[in-house]
N, CA, C and O atoms as a GROMACS GRO file, in nm:
protein
  400
    1MET      N    1  12.498  11.813   2.488
    1MET     CA    2  12.355  11.793   2.483
    1MET      C    3  12.302  11.853   2.354
    1MET      O    4  12.345  11.960   2.311
    2ILE      N    5  12.210  11.786   2.292
    2ILE     CA    6  12.146  11.833   2.170
    2ILE      C    7  12.004  11.876   2.204
    2ILE      O    8  11.929  11.801   2.267
    3THR      N    9  11.966  11.996   2.163
    3THR     CA   10  11.832  12.045   2.189
    3THR      C   11  11.766  12.087   2.059
    3THR      O   12  11.833  12.110   1.959
    4GLU      N   13  11.634  12.097   2.062
    4GLU     CA   14  11.560  12.139   1.944
    4GLU      C   15  11.578  12.288   1.916
    4GLU      O   16  11.559  12.333   1.803
    5ARG      N   17  11.614  12.363   2.018
    5ARG     CA   18  11.631  12.508   2.001
    5ARG      C   19  11.734  12.560   2.099
    5ARG      O   20  11.773  12.490   2.192
    6THR      N   21  11.777  12.682   2.078
    6THR     CA   22  11.872  12.747   2.166
    6THR      C   23  11.796  12.831   2.268
    6THR      O   24  11.702  12.902   2.233
    7TYR      N   25  11.837  12.822   2.392
    7TYR     CA   26  11.777  12.902   2.497
    7TYR      C   27  11.865  13.025   2.519
    7TYR      O   28  11.987  13.014   2.524
    8PHE      N   29  11.803  13.140   2.530
    8PHE     CA   30  11.876  13.265   2.540
    8PHE      C   31  11.899  13.310   2.684
    8PHE      O   32  11.940  13.424   2.708
    9GLY      N   33  11.874  13.223   2.776
    9GLY     CA   34  11.896  13.253   2.917
    9GLY      C   35  11.816  13.158   3.003
    9GLY      O   36  11.737  13.078   2.954
   10VAL      N   37  11.839  13.168   3.133
   10VAL     CA   38  11.772  13.079   3.227
   10VAL      C   39  11.621  13.100   3.225
   10VAL      O   40  11.546  13.002   3.230
   11GLN      N   41  11.577  13.225   3.218
   11GLN     CA   42  11.432  13.251   3.216
   11GLN      C   43  11.368  13.190   3.092
   11GLN      O   44  11.260  13.132   3.100
   12ASP      N   45  11.434  13.201   2.978
   12ASP     CA   46  11.384  13.140   2.854
   12ASP      C   47  11.374  12.989   2.870
   12ASP      O   48  11.277  12.928   2.823
   13LEU      N   49  11.472  12.929   2.936
   13LEU     CA   50  11.471  12.784   2.959
   13LEU      C   51  11.354  12.743   3.048
   13LEU      O   52  11.278  12.653   3.011
   14ILE      N   53  11.339  12.806   3.163
   14ILE     CA   54  11.231  12.762   3.254
   14ILE      C   55  11.093  12.801   3.202
   14ILE      O   56  10.993  12.744   3.245
   15ASP      N   57  11.086  12.896   3.111
   15ASP     CA   58  10.958  12.928   3.049
   15ASP      C   59  10.914  12.819   2.952
   15ASP      O   60  10.798  12.816   2.910
   16SER      N   61  11.004  12.729   2.916
   16SER     CA   62  10.968  12.619   2.826
   16SER      C   63  10.918  12.496   2.901
   16SER      O   64  10.873  12.401   2.838
   17PHE      N   65  10.925  12.496   3.034
   17PHE     CA   66  10.881  12.382   3.115
   17PHE      C   67  10.729  12.374   3.115
   17PHE      O   68  10.660  12.476   3.117
   18ASP      N   69  10.678  12.253   3.114
   18ASP     CA   70  10.533  12.234   3.106
   18ASP      C   71  10.462  12.245   3.240
   18ASP      O   72  10.357  12.310   3.247
   19ILE      N   73  10.513  12.185   3.343
   19ILE     CA   74  10.449  12.184   3.474
   19ILE      C   75  10.510  12.296   3.559
   19ILE      O   76  10.632  12.305   3.572
   20THR      N   77  10.425  12.380   3.617
   20THR     CA   78  10.476  12.495   3.691
   20THR      C   79  10.563  12.455   3.809
   20THR      O   80  10.658  12.527   3.842
   21ALA      N   81  10.535  12.343   3.873
   21ALA     CA   82  10.615  12.299   3.988
   21ALA      C   83  10.756  12.257   3.948
   21ALA      O   84  10.842  12.239   4.035
   22CYS      N   85  10.782  12.242   3.821
   22CYS     CA   86  10.915  12.204   3.771
   22CYS      C   87  10.998  12.325   3.730
   22CYS      O   88  11.115  12.310   3.694
   23ARG      N   89  10.943  12.442   3.734
   23ARG     CA   90  11.008  12.561   3.678
   23ARG      C   91  11.115  12.617   3.773
   23ARG      O   92  11.102  12.728   3.825
   24PHE      N   93  11.219  12.538   3.792
   24PHE     CA   94  11.335  12.577   3.871
   24PHE      C   95  11.460  12.552   3.788
   24PHE      O   96  11.466  12.455   3.711
   25ALA      N   97  11.560  12.638   3.802
   25ALA     CA   98  11.688  12.617   3.735
   25ALA      C   99  11.799  12.671   3.824
   25ALA      O  100  11.781  12.770   3.895
   26TYR      N  101  11.913  12.605   3.820
   26TYR     CA  102  12.030  12.646   3.895
   26TYR      C  103  12.142  12.672   3.797
   26TYR      O  104  12.174  12.585   3.716
   27ASP      N  105  12.201  12.791   3.801
   27ASP     CA  106  12.305  12.828   3.705
   27ASP      C  107  12.446  12.815   3.762
   27ASP      O  108  12.541  12.866   3.703
   28GLY      N  109  12.460  12.749   3.876
   28GLY     CA  110  12.589  12.734   3.940
   28GLY      C  111  12.608  12.833   4.054
   28GLY      O  112  12.693  12.814   4.140
   29THR      N  113  12.527  12.937   4.053
   29THR     CA  114  12.533  13.039   4.158
   29THR      C  115  12.396  13.066   4.218
   29THR      O  116  12.381  13.069   4.340
   30ASN      N  117  12.297  13.084   4.133
   30ASN     CA  118  12.162  13.122   4.177
   30ASN      C  119  12.058  13.020   4.134
   30ASN      O  120  12.072  12.950   4.034
   31ILE      N  121  11.951  13.015   4.214
   31ILE     CA  122  11.834  12.936   4.177
   31ILE      C  123  11.734  13.033   4.115
   31ILE      O  124  11.704  13.138   4.172
   32HIS      N  125  11.684  12.998   3.998
   32HIS     CA  126  11.586  13.081   3.927
   32HIS      C  127  11.453  13.008   3.928
   32HIS      O  128  11.447  12.888   3.903
   33THR      N  129  11.346  13.081   3.956
   33THR     CA  130  11.213  13.021   3.959
   33THR      C  131  11.108  13.131   3.953
   33THR      O  132  11.139  13.249   3.936
   34TYR      N  133  10.983  13.090   3.967
   34TYR     CA  134  10.870  13.180   3.972
   34TYR      C  135  10.792  13.152   4.100
   34TYR      O  136  10.801  13.043   4.156
   35TYR      N  137  10.717  13.251   4.145
   35TYR     CA  138  10.634  13.233   4.264
   35TYR      C  139  10.538  13.115   4.246
   35TYR      O  140  10.516  13.038   4.339
   36SER      N  141  10.482  13.102   4.125
   36SER     CA  142  10.386  12.993   4.100
   36SER      C  143  10.450  12.856   4.120
   36SER      O  144  10.384  12.763   4.165
   37ALA      N  145  10.578  12.842   4.089
   37ALA     CA  146  10.648  12.714   4.108
   37ALA      C  147  10.660  12.683   4.257
   37ALA      O  148  10.633  12.571   4.300
   38ILE      N  149  10.700  12.782   4.335
   38ILE     CA  150  10.713  12.762   4.480
   38ILE      C  151  10.578  12.729   4.541
   38ILE      O  152  10.567  12.638   4.624
   39ARG      N  153  10.475  12.803   4.501
   39ARG     CA  154  10.339  12.780   4.553
   39ARG      C  155  10.291  12.639   4.520
   39ARG      O  156  10.235  12.571   4.605
   40ASP      N  157  10.313  12.595   4.396
   40ASP     CA  158  10.264  12.464   4.355
   40ASP      C  159  10.341  12.350   4.423
   40ASP      O  160  10.282  12.247   4.455
   41VAL      N  161  10.470  12.367   4.445
   41VAL     CA  162  10.546  12.265   4.517
   41VAL      C  163  10.498  12.259   4.662
   41VAL      O  164  10.477  12.150   4.717
   42LYS      N  165  10.480  12.374   4.722
   42LYS     CA  166  10.432  12.380   4.862
   42LYS      C  167  10.296  12.314   4.877
   42LYS      O  168  10.272  12.241   4.972
   43ASN      N  169  10.206  12.341   4.782
   43ASN     CA  170  10.069  12.287   4.789
   43ASN      C  171  10.054  12.151   4.721
   43ASN      O  172   9.945  12.092   4.723
   44LYS      N  173  10.163  12.100   4.660
   44LYS     CA  174  10.162  11.972   4.588
   44LYS      C  175  10.048  11.966   4.486
   44LYS      O  176   9.967  11.873   4.487
   45VAL      N  177  10.044  12.067   4.400
   45VAL     CA  178   9.942  12.072   4.296
   45VAL      C  179  10.009  12.083   4.159
   45VAL      O  180  10.113  12.147   4.145
   46ILE      N  181   9.949  12.020   4.060
   46ILE     CA  182   9.999  12.025   3.923
   46ILE      C  183   9.917  12.126   3.844
   46ILE      O  184   9.796  12.112   3.830
   47ASN      N  185   9.986  12.228   3.795
   47ASN     CA  186   9.929  12.324   3.701
   47ASN      C  187  10.019  12.327   3.580
   47ASN      O  188  10.139  12.302   3.590
   48LEU      N  189   9.962  12.358   3.465
   48LEU     CA  190  10.040  12.360   3.342
   48LEU      C  191  10.076  12.502   3.302
   48LEU      O  192   9.996  12.594   3.314
   49HIS      N  193  10.198  12.515   3.253
   49HIS     CA  194  10.243  12.643   3.199
   49HIS      C  195  10.232  12.642   3.047
   49HIS      O  196  10.165  12.728   2.989
   50THR      N  197  10.296  12.546   2.983
   50THR     CA  198  10.290  12.533   2.837
   50THR      C  199  10.304  12.385   2.802
   50THR      O  200  10.368  12.309   2.874
   51ILE      N  201  10.242  12.346   2.692
   51ILE     CA  202  10.250  12.207   2.648
   51ILE      C  203  10.313  12.204   2.509
   51ILE      O  204  10.256  12.255   2.413
   52THR      N  205  10.431  12.144   2.501
   52THR     CA  206  10.500  12.131   2.373
   52THR      C  207  10.496  11.985   2.325
   52THR      O  208  10.473  11.958   2.208
   53HIS      N  209  10.518  11.894   2.417
   53HIS     CA  210  10.516  11.750   2.388
   53HIS      C  211  10.408  11.687   2.475
   53HIS      O  212  10.431  11.656   2.592
   54ALA      N  213  10.290  11.669   2.417
   54ALA     CA  214  10.173  11.625   2.494
   54ALA      C  215  10.194  11.491   2.564
   54ALA      O  216  10.152  11.474   2.678
   55ALA      N  217  10.260  11.396   2.497
   55ALA     CA  218  10.281  11.265   2.559
   55ALA      C  219  10.375  11.276   2.678
   55ALA      O  220  10.353  11.211   2.780
   56ALA      N  221  10.479  11.357   2.666
   56ALA     CA  222  10.573  11.376   2.776
   56ALA      C  223  10.506  11.445   2.894
   56ALA      O  224  10.528  11.410   3.009
   57THR      N  225  10.423  11.544   2.864
   57THR     CA  226  10.350  11.614   2.970
   57THR      C  227  10.259  11.518   3.045
   57THR      O  228  10.255  11.520   3.168
   58PHE      N  229  10.187  11.435   2.971
   58PHE     CA  230  10.098  11.338   3.034
   58PHE      C  231  10.176  11.243   3.124
   58PHE      O  232  10.133  11.212   3.235
   59LYS      N  233  10.291  11.196   3.076
   59LYS     CA  234  10.376  11.105   3.154
   59LYS      C  235  10.424  11.173   3.283
   59LYS      O  236  10.426  11.111   3.389
   60ARG      N  237  10.462  11.300   3.273
   60ARG     CA  238  10.506  11.372   3.392
   60ARG      C  239  10.391  11.396   3.490
   60ARG      O  240  10.411  11.390   3.612
   61ILE      N  241  10.272  11.423   3.438
   61ILE     CA  242  10.155  11.440   3.526
   61ILE      C  243  10.135  11.313   3.608
   61ILE      O  244  10.115  11.319   3.730
   62LEU      N  245  10.140  11.198   3.542
   62LEU     CA  246  10.122  11.071   3.613
   62LEU      C  247  10.233  11.048   3.716
   62LEU      O  248  10.208  11.000   3.826
   63LYS      N  249  10.357  11.083   3.678
   63LYS     CA  250  10.470  11.067   3.770
   63LYS      C  251  10.453  11.152   3.895
   63LYS      O  252  10.476  11.106   4.006
   64TYR      N  253  10.411  11.276   3.876
   64TYR     CA  254  10.393  11.364   3.992
   64TYR      C  255  10.275  11.321   4.077
   64TYR      O  256  10.276  11.343   4.198
   65GLN      N  257  10.173  11.262   4.018
   65GLN     CA  258  10.061  11.210   4.097
   65GLN      C  259  10.109  11.100   4.191
   65GLN      O  260  10.063  11.093   4.305
   66THR      N  261  10.200  11.016   4.146
   66THR     CA  262  10.252  10.910   4.233
   66THR      C  263  10.334  10.967   4.348
   66THR      O  264  10.358  10.899   4.448
   67LYS      N  265  10.379  11.092   4.333
   67LYS     CA  266  10.456  11.158   4.439
   67LYS      C  267  10.366  11.241   4.531
   67LYS      O  268  10.414  11.317   4.615
   68GLY      N  269  10.233  11.226   4.514
   68GLY     CA  270  10.140  11.292   4.603
   68GLY      C  271  10.085  11.425   4.553
   68GLY      O  272  10.013  11.493   4.626
   69TYR      N  273  10.117  11.462   4.429
   69TYR     CA  274  10.064  11.587   4.373
   69TYR      C  275   9.921  11.565   4.324
   69TYR      O  276   9.888  11.457   4.276
   70ASN      N  277   9.838  11.668   4.336
   70ASN     CA  278   9.701  11.665   4.288
   70ASN      C  279   9.691  11.743   4.158
   70ASN      O  280   9.756  11.846   4.141
   71VAL      N  281   9.611  11.694   4.066
   71VAL     CA  282   9.592  11.760   3.938
   71VAL      C  283   9.480  11.862   3.952
   71VAL      O  284   9.369  11.828   3.995
   72SER      N  285   9.509  11.987   3.917
   72SER     CA  286   9.406  12.091   3.926
   72SER      C  287   9.308  12.077   3.809
   72SER      O  288   9.342  12.021   3.705
   73ARG      N  289   9.188  12.130   3.828
   73ARG     CA  290   9.088  12.128   3.720
   73ARG      C  291   9.139  12.206   3.600
   73ARG      O  292   9.117  12.167   3.485
   74SER      N  293   9.207  12.318   3.626
   74SER     CA  294   9.259  12.399   3.516
   74SER      C  295   9.364  12.323   3.437
   74SER      O  296   9.377  12.343   3.316
   75CYS      N  297   9.438  12.237   3.504
   75CYS     CA  298   9.539  12.154   3.436
   75CYS      C  299   9.472  12.059   3.338
   75CYS      O  300   9.515  12.047   3.223
   76ILE      N  301   9.369  11.992   3.383
   76ILE     CA  302   9.298  11.897   3.296
   76ILE      C  303   9.236  11.970   3.177
   76ILE      O  304   9.246  11.925   3.063
   77SER      N  305   9.172  12.082   3.204
   77SER     CA  306   9.109  12.160   3.096
   77SER      C  307   9.211  12.208   2.996
   77SER      O  308   9.190  12.198   2.875
   78LYS      N  309   9.323  12.261   3.044
   78LYS     CA  310   9.426  12.312   2.954
   78LYS      C  311   9.484  12.200   2.868
   78LYS      O  312   9.508  12.218   2.749
   79TYR      N  313   9.508  12.083   2.929
   79TYR     CA  314   9.564  11.970   2.856
   79TYR      C  315   9.468  11.925   2.746
   79TYR      O  316   9.509  11.910   2.631
   80VAL      N  317   9.343  11.904   2.780
   80VAL     CA  318   9.244  11.858   2.682
   80VAL      C  319   9.224  11.962   2.573
   80VAL      O  320   9.219  11.927   2.455
   81ASP      N  321   9.214  12.089   2.609
   81ASP     CA  322   9.198  12.196   2.511
   81ASP      C  323   9.316  12.203   2.415
   81ASP      O  324   9.297  12.222   2.295
   82THR      N  325   9.438  12.190   2.467
   82THR     CA  326   9.558  12.196   2.383
   82THR      C  327   9.558  12.083   2.280
   82THR      O  328   9.587  12.106   2.163
   83ILE      N  329   9.526  11.963   2.324
   83ILE     CA  330   9.525  11.848   2.232
   83ILE      C  331   9.413  11.864   2.128
   83ILE      O  332   9.433  11.837   2.010
   84TYR      N  333   9.297  11.908   2.173
   84TYR     CA  334   9.184  11.925   2.082
   84TYR      C  335   9.214  12.033   1.978
   84TYR      O  336   9.191  12.013   1.859
   85GLN      N  337   9.266  12.147   2.022
   85GLN     CA  338   9.292  12.259   1.932
   85GLN      C  339   9.405  12.230   1.834
   85GLN      O  340   9.405  12.281   1.722
   86SER      N  341   9.501  12.148   1.875
   86SER     CA  342   9.614  12.120   1.787
   86SER      C  343   9.583  12.008   1.688
   86SER      O  344   9.656  11.988   1.591
   87GLY      N  345   9.475  11.935   1.712
   87GLY     CA  346   9.438  11.827   1.622
   87GLY      C  347   9.532  11.707   1.630
   87GLY      O  348   9.540  11.628   1.536
   88ILE      N  349   9.603  11.693   1.743
   88ILE     CA  350   9.697  11.582   1.760
   88ILE      C  351   9.619  11.452   1.775
   88ILE      O  352   9.520  11.446   1.849
   89ASN      N  353   9.662  11.349   1.705
   89ASN     CA  354   9.600  11.218   1.725
   89ASN      C  355   9.694  11.128   1.804
   89ASN      O  356   9.809  11.166   1.828
   90GLY      N  357   9.648  11.013   1.844
   90GLY     CA  358   9.726  10.923   1.927
   90GLY      C  359   9.858  10.882   1.867
   90GLY      O  360   9.958  10.870   1.939
   91LYS      N  361   9.863  10.859   1.737
   91LYS     CA  362   9.987  10.817   1.672
   91LYS      C  363  10.091  10.929   1.678
   91LYS      O  364  10.209  10.902   1.701
   92GLU      N  365  10.049  11.053   1.657
   92GLU     CA  366  10.142  11.166   1.663
   92GLU      C  367  10.198  11.186   1.804
   92GLU      O  368  10.312  11.229   1.819
   93LEU      N  369  10.120  11.155   1.905
   93LEU     CA  370  10.167  11.170   2.042
   93LEU      C  371  10.288  11.082   2.070
   93LEU      O  372  10.375  11.120   2.147
   94ASP      N  373  10.294  10.965   2.006
   94ASP     CA  374  10.403  10.872   2.030
   94ASP      C  375  10.525  10.897   1.940
   94ASP      O  376  10.630  10.836   1.962
   95MET      N  377  10.514  10.983   1.841
   95MET     CA  378  10.621  10.998   1.744
   95MET      C  379  10.731  11.096   1.785
   95MET      O  380  10.841  11.088   1.731
   96ARG      N  381  10.706  11.188   1.878
   96ARG     CA  382  10.807  11.286   1.918
   96ARG      C  383  10.900  11.223   2.021
   96ARG      O  384  10.855  11.159   2.116
   97PHE      N  385  11.030  11.242   2.002
   97PHE     CA  386  11.129  11.196   2.100
   97PHE      C  387  11.138  11.299   2.210
   97PHE      O  388  11.141  11.419   2.183
   98TYR      N  389  11.143  11.255   2.333
   98TYR     CA  390  11.158  11.347   2.444
   98TYR      C  391  11.234  11.278   2.555
   98TYR      O  392  11.239  11.155   2.564
   99ILE      N  393  11.292  11.359   2.640
   99ILE     CA  394  11.365  11.306   2.757
   99ILE      C  395  11.286  11.346   2.880
   99ILE      O  396  11.245  11.461   2.894
  100ASP      N  397  11.265  11.250   2.968
  100ASP     CA  398  11.191  11.277   3.091
  100ASP      C  399  11.281  11.250   3.209
  100ASP      O  400  11.239  11.266   3.324
   0.00000   0.00000   0.00000
């Protein structure tokens, strides 16, 4: 697998995930996660942790909505604020390669 950066451990890896409900990792022995991930899966709510690839995040938000997840107000605000503050335009959103 080719990645843009090296992860220094499981926590570093799951800290790079955008949607909190996705922040789970299995290392062959243990499942690693955060309380917020468990809470959001249980409540079927989408909250954002970090946004690196805005187009991929938006696509995942839509995918999780089709699975019955609700988008929180803070999620919408964080997404819009991140795009506004970074000055990303529509063409730039489509130029980054990502795997979903």
